BATORPA-207796 format. One record per residue (C-alpha): residue in one letter; chain; x, y, z. Coordinates in steps of 0.5 Angstrom, whole numbers. Each point is the difference from the previous one (the first is absolute). Layout:
REM BATORPA-207796
residu, chaine, X, Y, Z
a, A, X, Y, Z;
...
***
This chain:
REM BATORPA-207796
residu, chaine, X, Y, Z
m, A, -44, -30, 105;
r, A, -5, 0, 6;
h, A, -5, -2, -5;
l, A, 4, -6, -3;
l, A, 2, -2, 7;
v, A, -7, 0, 2;
s, A, -2, -4, -6;
g, A, 6, -5, 1;
l, A, -2, -1, 7;
f, A, -7, -2, -2;
a, A, 1, -4, -5;
l, A, 5, -4, 5;
s, A, -6, 0, 5;
t, A, -4, -3, -5;
l, A, 4, -5, -2;
t, A, 1, -2, 7;
l, A, -7, -1, 1;
s, A, -2, -4, -6;
a, A, 6, -5, 2;
c, A, -2, -1, 7;
g, A, -8, -1, -3;
p, A, -3, -7, 2;
r, A, 3, -5, -4;
s, A, -5, -4, -5;
e, A, 0, -8, 2;
d, A, -2, -2, -7;
a, A, 5, -4, -5;
e, A, 5, 5, -3;
p, A, 0, 0, -6;
p, A, -7, -3, -1;
h, A, -1, -8, -3;
q, A, -4, 0, -5;
d, A, -1, -7, 0;
w, A, -2, 1, 8;
v, A, -7, 3, -3;
i, A, -5, -5, -1;
d, A, -7, 1, -3;
t, A, -5, -5, 1;
r, A, -6, -2, 2;
v, A, -4, -4, 6;
e, A, -3, -6, -4;
f, A, -6, -5, 2;
g, A, -1, -6, -4;
k, A, 1, -8, -2;
f, A, 8, 0, 1;
g, A, 2, -7, -2;
d, A, -2, -6, 3;
r, A, -2, 5, 6;
p, A, -8, 1, 2;
e, A, -2, 7, -3;
t, A, -1, 6, 4;
v, A, -5, 5, 0;
r, A, 1, 8, 1;
p, A, -3, 2, 6;
k, A, -6, 5, 0;
e, A, 4, 4, 5;
s, A, 5, 5, -2;
l, A, 7, -2, 2;
r, A, 7, 2, 1;
l, A, 7, -2, 0;
w, A, 5, -1, 6;
v, A, 7, -1, -3;
p, A, 5, -2, 7;
y, A, 6, -4, 0;
v, A, 3, -6, 3;
v, A, 7, 1, 2;
g, A, 6, -4, 2;
d, A, -4, -6, -4;
i, A, -4, -2, -6;
y, A, -5, -3, 4;
g, A, -4, 2, 6;
s, A, -5, 5, 2;
p, A, 2, 7, -2;
n, A, 4, 4, 5;
a, A, 2, 6, -2;
g, A, -7, 4, -3;
e, A, 0, 4, -6;
i, A, 5, 4, -3;
s, A, -4, 4, -4;
p, A, -8, -1, -1;
v, A, -3, -2, -6;
s, A, -7, 3, -3;
l, A, -5, -5, -3;
r, A, -4, 3, -6;
p, A, -7, -1, -1;
d, A, 1, -5, -5;
l, A, 6, -3, 4;
t, A, 6, 2, -4;
f, A, 5, 3, 4;
t, A, 8, 3, 0;
l, A, 5, -4, 4;
n, A, 7, 5, 0;
l, A, 4, -3, 4;
n, A, 5, 5, 0;
l, A, -5, 4, 5;
g, A, 4, -1, 7;
y, A, 5, -3, -3;
l, A, 5, 1, 6;
k, A, -6, -1, 5;
l, A, 1, -8, -2;
d, A, 7, 0, 1;
k, A, -1, 3, 7;
a, A, -5, -6, 2;
l, A, 4, -5, -3;
v, A, 3, -5, 5;
p, A, 5, -6, 0;
t, A, -2, -6, -4;
e, A, -3, -6, 4;
f, A, -4, -5, -5;
s, A, -6, -3, 4;
q, A, 1, -6, -5;
k, A, 7, -3, 3;
w, A, 2, -3, -7;
m, A, 1, 7, -3;
t, A, 6, 4, 0;
i, A, 3, 6, -3;
e, A, 7, 2, -1;
p, A, 3, 5, 2;
k, A, -4, -1, 7;
e, A, 0, 8, 1;
a, A, -5, 0, -6;
r, A, -6, 3, 2;
v, A, -7, -2, -3;
a, A, -7, 2, 0;
r, A, -6, -2, -4;
l, A, -6, 5, -2;
i, A, -7, -4, 2;
p, A, -6, 4, -3;
y, A, -7, -2, 3;
v, A, -7, 3, -3;
l, A, -4, 2, 5;
p, A, -7, 3, 1;
v, A, 0, 8, 1;
d, A, -3, -1, 7;
g, A, 3, -6, 2;
i, A, 6, -4, 2;
t, A, -1, -7, -3;
p, A, 3, -2, -7;
v, A, -6, -2, -5;
g, A, 6, -5, -2;
t, A, 6, -2, -1;
s, A, 4, 5, -5;
e, A, 5, -2, -4;
w, A, 5, 3, -6;
l, A, -2, -4, -6;
d, A, 2, 0, -7;
l, A, -5, -1, -4;
d, A, 4, -2, -6;
s, A, 3, -6, 3;
g, A, -4, -1, 6;
a, A, 5, 0, 4;
r, A, -1, 3, 7;
l, A, 6, 5, 3;
l, A, 3, 2, 6;
l, A, 3, 7, 0;
v, A, 6, 0, 5;
y, A, 5, 6, 1;
v, A, 7, -1, 2;
d, A, 5, 5, 3;
r, A, 6, -2, -5;
p, A, 3, -5, -4;
a, A, -2, -7, 3;
r, A, -2, -7, -1;
i, A, -6, -4, 3;
r, A, 0, -7, 0;
g, A, -3, -7, 3;
e, A, -3, -6, -2;
v, A, -6, -4, 3;
v, A, -5, -6, -1;
y, A, -7, 2, 3;
e, A, -7, -4, 0;
g, A, 3, -3, -7;
r, A, 2, 7, -2;
s, A, 8, 1, -2;
l, A, 2, 8, 1;
r, A, 6, 3, -2;
f, A, 3, 7, 1;
d, A, 5, 2, -5;
i, A, -1, 8, 0;
d, A, 6, 5, -2;
a, A, 0, 7, 2;
k, A, 5, 4, -4;
e, A, -1, 6, 3;
a, A, -5, 3, 6;
g, A, -7, 1, -2;
y, A, -7, -4, -2;
l, A, 0, -7, -3;
w, A, -6, -4, -3;
v, A, 1, -7, 2;
t, A, -4, -5, -2;
q, A, -5, -4, 4;
p, A, -2, -7, -2;
e, A, -6, -3, 1;
q, A, 3, -7, 1;
s, A, 7, -2, 0;
g, A, 4, 5, -4;
e, A, 6, 5, 1;
y, A, -1, 7, 3;
t, A, 5, 5, -4;
a, A, 0, 7, -2;
v, A, -4, 1, -7;
p, A, -1, 7, -4;
r, A, -6, 4, 2;
p, A, -6, -3, -4;
k, A, -3, 5, -5;
n, A, -7, -2, 2;
l, A, 1, -1, 8;
v, A, -7, 1, 4;
l, A, -1, -1, 8;
a, A, -5, -6, -1;
v, A, -5, -1, 6;
l, A, 0, -7, 1;
***
């Protein structure tokens, strides 16, 4: 009887210690489409000048802009991403997901013609940089690019179902934001070169991080 009591107390204490263990900050359950296997690519993209891969070793820095879509990074990296020698990398947005939620701030667009509904919805944008291993100056402007369509993309996060709207004519360009997020999570958003519409699209099958 005593043996059974001791065994029961040991099992209970083990269960209690497990319950008090550190909580994972990753997305649970993980989202399969938040795992992005892709590569950094140099070359000729559309009408832009051709870019050439530097001889020096390179690294990635993947910080966030929070509270806006545009602007300089103000939240740092959530989870560092390793760049392999062949310039391929895996961006797993499930890692550190709860850290992103803690870093979010109220949305206040720098472009005053942009709005979000509901106003309480919070946004962020992941902005990747390609840098020398031993330097802090980007080797070029990095853009998510759909190689099949040539479309440039933004990677945007919203913390709840929301709508981002806005229209402006700027330097002869007519731009319109019409982004609908059906649920909290990441969105791929088209970024027109000239006039056009910013809207959410499915993740491209042939996605690269182009250095322009």
